[in-house]
Structure formats: C-alpha cells, structure tokens
C-alpha positions as CSV (number, residue, x, y, z in Angstrom):
1,M,-10.9,15.0,19.8
2,T,-12.7,12.3,20.0
3,A,-10.5,9.1,21.5
4,S,-11.6,7.6,18.2
5,R,-9.5,10.3,16.3
6,R,-6.7,11.1,18.7
7,N,-4.6,7.9,17.4
8,Y,-4.4,9.1,14.7
9,S,-1.8,11.9,14.8
10,L,0.3,8.7,15.5
11,F,0.4,7.7,11.9
12,L,1.7,11.7,10.8
13,L,5.3,10.2,13.0
14,F,5.7,7.2,10.8
15,I,4.3,8.8,7.6
16,I,7.6,10.6,6.5
17,I,8.4,9.2,4.8
18,Y,0.2,0.4,-17.8
19,P,2.1,1.2,-20.3
20,A,2.7,-2.0,-22.3
21,S,6.2,-2.2,-24.4
22,F,5.8,-1.4,-27.9
23,S,7.8,-2.5,-31.1
24,Q,6.8,-3.0,-35.0
25,V,7.6,-5.8,-36.9
26,I,9.1,-4.5,-40.5
27,Q,7.7,-6.8,-43.4
28,S,9.0,-6.5,-47.0
29,E,7.8,-8.2,-49.6
30,T,10.4,-9.9,-52.2
31,G,11.0,-7.1,-55.0
32,S,9.1,-4.5,-53.8
33,E,10.4,-1.2,-52.0
34,E,7.4,-0.6,-49.8
35,T,7.9,-1.6,-46.1
36,E,5.0,-2.4,-44.1
37,Y,5.0,-1.5,-40.2
38,Y,3.0,-3.5,-37.7
39,G,2.4,-2.3,-34.4
40,V,2.8,-5.7,-31.8
41,I,1.5,-4.9,-28.2
42,S,2.8,-7.2,-25.6
43,L,0.0,-7.4,-23.1
44,D,0.8,-7.9,-19.1
45,E,-0.4,-11.3,-17.8
46,V,-3.7,-10.5,-16.7
47,Y,-4.9,-13.6,-13.1
48,V,-8.7,-13.0,-13.3
49,L,-9.8,-13.7,-9.6
50,S,-12.6,-16.2,-9.3
51,P,-15.5,-15.4,-7.4
52,L,-16.0,-15.1,-3.4
53,Q,-17.6,-17.0,-1.8
54,F,-18.9,-15.9,1.5
55,E,-20.5,-18.4,4.5
56,S,-23.2,-15.9,5.7
57,N,-24.7,-12.5,4.9
58,T,-22.9,-11.4,8.0
59,Q,-19.7,-12.1,6.1
60,R,-20.7,-10.6,3.4
61,N,-21.1,-7.7,4.8
62,Q,-17.8,-7.4,6.4
63,Y,-16.2,-7.7,2.9
64,Y,-18.4,-4.9,1.8
65,R,-17.3,-2.6,4.5
66,L,-13.9,-3.4,4.4
67,R,-13.9,-2.8,0.8
68,M,-15.1,1.0,1.8
69,R,-12.4,1.0,3.9
70,V,-9.3,-0.2,1.7
71,L,-10.6,2.3,-0.9
72,K,-10.2,5.6,1.5
73,V,-7.4,5.1,3.1
74,F,-5.5,3.4,0.2
75,K,-4.3,6.7,-1.3
76,Y,-2.4,6.9,2.2
77,A,-0.5,3.5,1.5
78,V,0.7,4.9,-1.2
79,L,1.5,8.6,-0.3
80,A,3.9,6.3,2.2
81,E,5.4,4.6,-0.5
82,D,6.5,7.5,-2.6
83,R,7.9,9.7,0.1
84,L,9.3,6.7,2.0
85,K,11.4,5.9,-1.5
86,T,12.1,9.6,-1.7
87,V,13.0,9.8,2.0
88,E,15.3,7.1,1.0
89,D,17.0,8.7,-1.7
90,R,17.9,12.0,-0.5
91,L,19.2,10.2,2.9
92,S,21.9,8.5,0.7
93,T,23.3,11.5,-0.8
94,L,23.6,13.4,3.0
95,K,26.9,12.4,4.5
96,R,26.5,14.1,7.9
97,K,24.4,12.8,10.4
98,G,23.5,16.7,11.3
99,Q,21.9,17.1,7.7
100,K,20.0,13.7,7.6
101,R,18.3,14.9,11.1
102,A,17.7,18.7,9.3
103,Y,16.4,16.7,6.2
104,T,13.9,14.5,8.1
105,K,12.6,17.3,10.5
106,R,11.8,19.1,7.3
107,V,9.7,16.3,5.6
108,K,8.1,15.7,9.1
109,K,6.7,19.4,9.3
110,Y,5.2,19.4,5.9
111,L,3.6,16.0,6.2
112,E,1.9,17.5,10.0
113,T,0.6,19.9,7.6
114,E,-0.2,18.1,4.5
115,L,-1.8,15.7,6.3
116,T,-3.1,16.2,9.7
117,E,-7.2,16.8,9.0
118,P,-7.3,14.0,6.5
119,L,-6.1,11.5,8.9
120,K,-7.9,12.9,11.7
121,K,-10.8,12.0,10.0
122,L,-10.3,8.3,9.8
123,S,-11.8,5.8,12.5
124,R,-9.7,3.1,14.3
125,N,-10.5,0.6,11.6
126,D,-9.8,2.5,8.9
127,G,-6.1,2.6,11.2
128,K,-5.7,-1.3,11.0
129,V,-6.3,-1.3,7.8
130,L,-3.8,1.8,6.9
131,I,-1.2,-0.3,9.2
132,R,-1.4,-3.1,6.8
133,L,-1.5,-1.7,3.6
134,I,1.0,0.7,4.6
135,D,3.5,-2.7,5.3
136,R,2.5,-4.0,1.7
137,Q,3.8,-0.9,0.3
138,T,6.8,-0.1,1.9
139,G,7.4,-3.4,3.4
140,Y,8.2,-1.9,6.5
141,S,5.8,-2.5,9.9
142,A,4.2,1.1,11.4
143,F,6.4,0.1,14.4
144,D,9.6,-0.4,11.9
145,L,9.1,3.1,10.5
146,V,8.3,4.9,13.4
147,K,11.4,3.3,14.5
148,T,13.5,3.6,11.5
149,F,13.2,7.6,11.0
150,R,13.2,8.2,14.9
151,N,14.0,6.2,17.3
152,G,13.3,2.8,19.1
153,W,12.1,4.5,22.0
154,T,9.7,6.3,20.4
155,A,8.3,3.3,18.8
156,F,7.7,2.1,21.7
157,W,5.4,4.5,23.7
158,Y,3.7,4.8,20.1
159,Q,3.2,0.7,20.1
160,T,1.8,0.9,23.6
161,A,-0.3,4.1,23.1
162,A,-1.8,2.2,19.9
163,S,-2.1,-0.8,21.9
164,A,-4.9,1.2,24.1
165,Y,-7.0,1.4,21.0
166,Q,-6.6,-2.4,19.9
167,M,-4.2,-1.7,17.1
168,D,-0.5,-3.2,16.3
169,L,2.2,-0.9,14.3
170,K,3.9,-4.3,14.2
171,E,0.7,-5.9,12.7
172,A,2.3,-7.5,9.0
173,Y,0.2,-8.1,5.3
174,N,-0.4,-11.6,4.8
175,P,-2.6,-12.8,2.3
176,Y,-1.7,-16.3,2.7
177,E,-2.7,-16.6,6.5
178,N,-4.6,-14.1,7.3
179,L,-8.9,-13.8,5.5
180,E,-8.7,-10.0,6.1
181,D,-5.8,-9.7,4.2
182,Y,-7.1,-12.1,1.8
183,W,-10.5,-10.1,1.5
184,I,-8.1,-6.7,1.1
185,E,-5.7,-7.9,-2.0
186,D,-9.0,-9.3,-3.9
187,I,-10.6,-5.7,-2.9
188,L,-7.4,-4.1,-4.6
189,Q,-7.2,-6.4,-7.5
190,R,-10.4,-6.1,-8.4
191,A,-10.4,-2.4,-8.1
192,F,-7.1,-2.2,-10.3
193,T,-8.7,-3.8,-12.9
194,A,-11.7,-1.9,-13.0
195,G,-9.5,1.2,-12.9
196,T,-11.6,2.5,-9.4
197,L,-7.6,2.4,-7.7
198,P,-4.3,3.1,-10.2
199,Y,-2.4,0.3,-10.3
200,R,0.5,-0.6,-7.6
201,E,1.9,-3.9,-7.1
202,A,3.1,-4.8,-3.3
203,L,6.6,-4.3,-2.8
204,H,6.6,-8.1,-2.5
205,P,4.9,-9.3,-5.0
206,I,2.0,-11.9,-4.4
207,N,1.2,-15.1,-6.1
208,L,-2.9,-14.3,-6.6
209,A,-3.0,-18.1,-7.8
210,S,-1.1,-19.5,-4.9
211,M,-2.9,-17.3,-2.4
212,E,-6.7,-18.3,-3.6
213,E,-5.9,-21.9,-4.0
214,I,-5.0,-21.8,-0.3
215,W,-8.1,-19.9,1.1
216,K,-10.3,-22.0,-1.7
217,A,-9.1,-25.3,0.3
218,N,-10.0,-23.5,3.4
C-alpha cells in the first residue's frame, strides 16, 4: 500500500458513526354548489450565486480540481452524517456501558467492511476535503469524532499520524474565512441546484449572501 493510501485507514475509525408543502385553496361561488380546488405550491427561497471571478488561470484550475474532489467525496460526508445520527439515536436507548461498547464495535466492524476499499482509493487532497465536509455535515471535526467514539488517547495518535501527511483532523469548515471552504460551498450549492448532488444542508446553516459579500469585499 502506498503512503498516500495508508492514511485512509484513519477514516474507518471515525466514520462510525425538495418536497414543497402543498395546500388547497377552496373557492365557492355564490349560489353555486360547485367547489373549485386550486393547488398552491409553496417554494423555498432560492439564493442565486454570483458568477465566480478568479485572479488567474491557475486559481481557476485550482477551483475545478477542487470541484472534482468535492463531487467525489461528498457522499462519504453524507454517510458520516447519517451513520452518526443512527449511532447517537441508538446509543441514547442503551442504558449499560457494555451495551454501548458492543453496539459501537459492531458499527465499526460493519463500516470497515463497507468502506475500506473505497476510502483506500482516495488521495491525500481528497482526504483534506472530506475532513472539512464531515465537519460541515456533522458539526464534529474528525478529531472530535475519534475522541467521542474511541477515546482521547486514540484521537491524539490519529492526529499525530495525520500530521505526517500534512492533514489536520481538527480542521473546521468555515466558508466565511477560508477561501477553499468558500469554493467548496459554492461548488456544493451549484451542484445542488443542477441536481448533480442531492441537497444536504449544513448542520449549521450557511448564510450564502453574507458569505458572498465577504469574499466580494476581499
């Protein structure tokens, strides 16, 4: 296994983790027994992103390389979100620590079987994007996930190992301050609108207008 692939065993241990409303308006005619039904669809407000402007062709190329990575790994962030919710819901019903440990162990074993080969195919840069997307979807950094579902000592050693590959498991998603995170959010929103990716809101909703205003001013 190459060095760029070895680090993805790390992920196996912390991923254990438009319908519109419809109403009817009834309108009765005076002196008539007929009733007319009109379907009214209430649509969510849609924010239209402004065209991106790049300082150079190099920056433009960076954006499109990032786009490929986001489209590639977003499904794993969604999987982490769904699995985490399932695990948290299940753990809340278990009373004894032994039951909780046994359940967490079963989930970990299942996910290792399910995800080992796909995650080994990711590059280091794919992994950096995935770390931030997991934070977007779950509100947990990768470090916090390991600490919560394993222990602090394991999280410390995973962070140490990740740093050897220029990765930070504590890295948080912040499209208001980090240019690459702004690009990631832009990529996601455009993919949601185009139907390239299924819509998933961030755990902490992002104000797209404020985000764009910040970067237009820079």
